[in-house]
N, C-alpha and C positions, 0 to 999 in steps of 0.2 A: 148141547144147548147152553150149558153153563159157560162154555168158552165164548160163544157168540155174545152173550149178555156181558161177560167180563170185558170183551173187546169194545163193545159199544159204550160201556161205562167209562172205560179207560180213554177212549177217543173223545168222549164228551168232556172228561176232566182235563184233557190236554188242550183242546181247541176252543173251549168255551171261554169267553172273556178276552180273547186275543184281539188286538187292534193293530192296524198298520201304523207305523211311526208317523208322527206329525212333527217334522223338522223344519227349522228355519222359517217359521210362520211370523207374520208381522207382530211386533212388540215382544217377541221372545228375546231374552238376554242371556249372554254367556260370559263367564270369566275365564281368561286364558293366561296360562303361565308359559313363557317361551324362553328359549335360549339357543345359542349356537356360536358359530365362528364369524369373524369379521376380517375382510381383506386377505383371504387365503387360509392355508392350513399351517399350523405351527409345526415346525419340523425339528426344533431344538437348535437350529442355527441362530447365532447371535445377530445376523444381518436380516433376519426375518421380521417383517412388520406386522404379522398376523396377530389377531387378538380374539376376544370373545365378547359376547353380550348376553344379557338376560333382562327380562322385563315382565310386565303384566298388562293386560288390556281388558277392556269391557266392550263387548260387541252387542249392538242393538239391531235386530233384523228388521227389514222392511219388506215390501212386496217383491215377489220373484226370488226370494232368497238373498237379495242384496243386503248389505249391512253397513252401519256406521261403526267405526272403531275409535275408541279413546284409550290411550295407554301411556305408560312411562317405561323408559329403558335406561339401562346403564351399559355403556360400551367402553371397552378398554383396548387400545391398540398400543403398539410399541414402536419407538424410533430407535434404531441402532446407533450407538455411539461407542466407538472403540470396542472394549470387551464387555460392555453392558448394554441393556435395553432400557430406554427411558419410557415410563408409562405416560400415555395420553388418554385421559378419561373424559367421557362425555355423558352428561345427564340430560336426557331429552324427554319432552312431553309431546304427544302426537294426537292429532284428530284428523280423521279421513273417512272416505267412502270407498267401499269395495264392491265391485260389480260382479255378480255371479254369471259368468258367461258359459258355463258347462256344468251339468249335473246328470247323474244317472236317473233312470226312471224310478228306482226304489228309494231315492233320496239318501243314499249312503255316502256318496262321494261328490264334493263340490269343488269347482275351480273358480278362483276369484282373481281379478286384476284390480288393483287399487291405487289410489293416490292419497297422500297425507301431507298435512302441514306439520312442520317440526319446529320446536323452539327449545332452547336449553342453555347449558353452560359447559365450557370445555376448560380443563385444567391440564397443564403440562408438568410432569414430574411433581405433582401435588403442590405446586407453587414454590418449590425449592429451586432457586436460581443458580446457586453455586454447586458445581459438580465435584466429585471426589478428587479430580486432578487440578482443581483451581480454575477450570473453565467456567464461563458464565453463560447461562441460557438467555437467548434474546426472545424466545417465544413467551407470550403473555397469556394468562388466563383471560377468557373472554366469553361473552354471551354469544350464542350461535343461533342461527335461524335458517330455514330452508324447507325442503320437501323431500318426499320419498315416493318411489314407484315400487309396487310390490306385486309379485305373482305368488298366490297361496293356494294350497290344496288342503281341504278339510275332509277327513274320513271318520264317519261315526262308528264307534265300537259298540255303543249302546245308545238308547234314546237320549240320554243326557251326558254322554261322554264322547268327545271327538279328539282325534290326533290331528295336528296340523304340521305341514311342512311348507317352508317359504323361502323365496329368494327375493332380496330387496336391494335396491340401490338408493343410497342416501346422498342428497346434494345439500351441503351445508356451507354457509358463508359466515364470516365474522371471526372465525378462529384462524390460527396461524399454522395449522398442520395439514392442510389439504381440504379439498372440497368434496371429493367423491369417496364413498365407502360402500363396499359390497358386503352384504350379510346373507347368510344362509343358515337355517336352523330348523328346529322341531319345537313343538309345543303340545300342551294338553289343555283342552277346553271343557269346562263344566257348564251345562245349561242350568240356570238358576230359577227360571220360571217358564 
C-alpha cells in the first residue's frame, strides 16, 4: 500500500503544473545571435575568397508563426592579390518578413522562407589604397543597398531557447566588389517575452 501511495504522490509531483509550450505566438519577441561562412569554405588557399559573418537580430512574431526580423550584420570577404588576401568588409542593417511554411505538430521545428531589404556600407582594405608593392586599389568605399532571400530552420531546445540554421543569398548594389553573396550559418535565439 505504501508503494502505491508513494507512486501516486510521485506522479502528481511530476505531472502537476505541466503545460504544453506556447511558441511563436503573436507579439512574442526573440533576440538572435548568429554567425557563419560567406561565399564558400575557407581552405587556407590564398586564392580563396571565402569569408565570415556575424550579427544580431530581433524577431517579432505574428499570426501563424510568421515573423518580422530586424537586424545588423558584419560580413568580411577576401579578394586575392598575389600572395595576400585583401579584406572586403560590409556593415548592413536589415528589415524583412519571414513566412512559416512548415512546422511540426508539437511546435518544436519551424521552417521559414523570407525576404529582407538591406542597406549598409562597404569598405575595401579598410580604405587603404596603396598596397605593399606600390600598386594602387581602384575599388572605393561605398554605401550599398539591396535585398536578401533566406531559408531558415528554427529548432526549440526549450520554451525560450532555439537554435537556428540558415542559407541566405544577398543581392547588393552600390559597391565595387560584386553583387551576389551566399551565406550559411548557425545562431541561437532567446525569447524575451
